N, C-alpha and C positions, 0 to 999 in steps of 0.2 A: 523494583518497580516493574509493573507490567503495563503494556499499552497495546491498543489495537485501534487503528484508524481505518474506517471503511467508507467506500463510495459505492452505493448501490444504484442499480437501474430501476426503472418504473415498476418492474415485476419482482423487485427485491433480488434480482440477480446480482451477484458480486462482480463488480467491475475492477475494483482496485482495493487492496488492503495492505497496510503496513502493520506488522506486529512482531512481538518477541515472545509469544506464548511458549514455544518449545522449538527444538531443532528436529522435528519429526521428518522434515524433508531433506535433511542432510546438507543444508546450504548455510548453516550458521543460525545463531539465535535471532539476530535481527534480519528480517527478510520481508520481501514484498510479494504479493500475489497479484498478478495481472492476468485476468481471464483464467486460463488453465495453467499458467506458467508461474513457477515459484523460483525466486533468486535471492541470494544473500545481498544485503546492503550494508554499507558502512554507517555506524551510529556515531554521530559527532555531537550529540546533545539533543535534548528534547525540542528546543526551539527550532533548531536547524532542521530536524526531522519533520516537524509539523509544517514548516515552510516548504520543504521539498514535496511533501505529500499534497499540500494545497495547490502548488504550482502544477503538479502532474494532474490533479483532478481538473483544474481549469483547462489544461491542454486537451485532455480526453473529452471533456464536455463540449469544447468548441468543435472538435472533430465530429462528434456525434450530431451536432446541430447544424452542420454545414450542408 
């Protein structure tokens, strides 16, 4: 199973992405991209992963609109 969840800004700039496309960044198969930073993340199941992603999107969105 492959997944990629993305949160993009108004000009299609990538703000946040969770994916497991490959380990090209050397941080593990499951990882998150936030701005220009990539870090490995623990995968505890798809439902949990989606929930964490959506919570993070909400937090980022609130910070951007303050």
